[in-house]
C-alpha positions in Angstrom: 154.6 78.1 56.3 151.2 79.8 56.5 148.6 78.3 58.9 145.2 78.1 57.4 143.4 76.7 60.5 143.9 75.2 64.0 141.2 73.0 65.4 140.7 70.9 68.5 139.0 67.5 68.3 138.5 67.8 72.1 136.9 70.9 73.7 139.9 72.7 75.1 137.7 74.0 78.0 137.4 70.4 79.3 141.2 70.2 79.7 143.1 71.0 82.9 144.7 74.2 81.8 148.0 73.5 83.7 148.2 69.7 83.8 147.0 68.0 80.6 147.5 67.5 76.9 145.4 67.9 73.8 145.6 66.8 70.2 145.6 69.7 67.8 144.8 69.6 64.0 146.7 72.0 61.9 145.9 72.8 58.3 148.6 74.6 56.4 148.3 76.9 53.4 149.6 74.2 51.1 146.6 72.0 51.9 148.5 69.6 54.1 147.0 68.7 57.5 148.8 67.5 60.6 147.9 66.3 64.1 150.2 67.3 66.9 150.0 66.7 70.7 150.4 69.7 72.9 151.2 69.1 76.6 151.9 71.2 79.6 155.2 71.0 81.5 153.3 69.8 84.6 151.5 66.9 82.6 154.9 65.8 81.3 156.4 65.9 84.9 153.5 63.8 86.2 153.7 61.4 83.3 157.4 60.5 84.0 157.9 56.9 85.0 161.2 55.7 86.4 162.7 59.2 86.1 162.0 59.8 82.4 159.2 60.6 80.1 158.2 57.4 78.2 158.5 57.0 74.5 155.6 58.0 72.4 154.5 60.8 70.1 156.6 63.9 70.9 154.7 66.7 72.4 154.8 70.5 71.8 155.5 71.7 75.3 153.6 74.7 76.7 153.2 76.3 80.1 149.4 76.1 79.9 146.7 75.0 77.5 145.3 78.2 76.2 144.4 78.8 72.5 146.7 81.9 72.5 149.7 80.0 73.7 149.0 76.9 71.5 148.6 79.1 68.4 151.9 80.9 69.1 153.7 77.6 69.7 152.3 76.0 66.5 153.2 79.1 64.5 156.8 78.7 65.8 156.8 75.1 64.8 155.6 76.2 61.3 158.7 78.2 60.6 161.4 76.9 58.2 158.8 75.3 55.9 157.0 73.7 58.9 160.0 71.3 59.5 159.4 70.9 63.2 155.6 70.7 62.8 156.1 67.8 60.4 158.7 66.2 62.6 156.4 66.3 65.7 153.2 65.3 64.0 151.3 62.5 62.5 150.8 63.5 58.9 147.3 63.2 57.7 148.3 63.8 54.0 145.7 66.0 52.4 142.9 65.5 54.9 142.5 64.5 58.5 140.7 61.1 58.6 137.2 61.0 60.1 
C-alpha cells in the first residue's frame, strides 16, 4: 500500500534515540490514516516487568528512533495491503482525530 505521509505528533528530536518510543501517524494512498507506536529494543527491554513486556498496544520495534529507520519499518508494515500496519495500529478511519 502506498504511503502518502508519515507525521509525528511529538518532535522526534525530543526522544531518546536508543531508549524510547513514539507515536507515528501514517496516511495511506487510499485516504485511511493510522496511528502506530514505534519503540526501540532498549525501551522494550527496560519496560519489561516480571520478565515479560506487559500487554498494551503492540509496537513496531526498531534499533533506534530515526526518521529513516521508522520510514523503512512503516513501509515494510504497509506491504500486503498494509495488513500488519492495520493489525498494529489504532485505526483513525478517514482522519486522525484532533
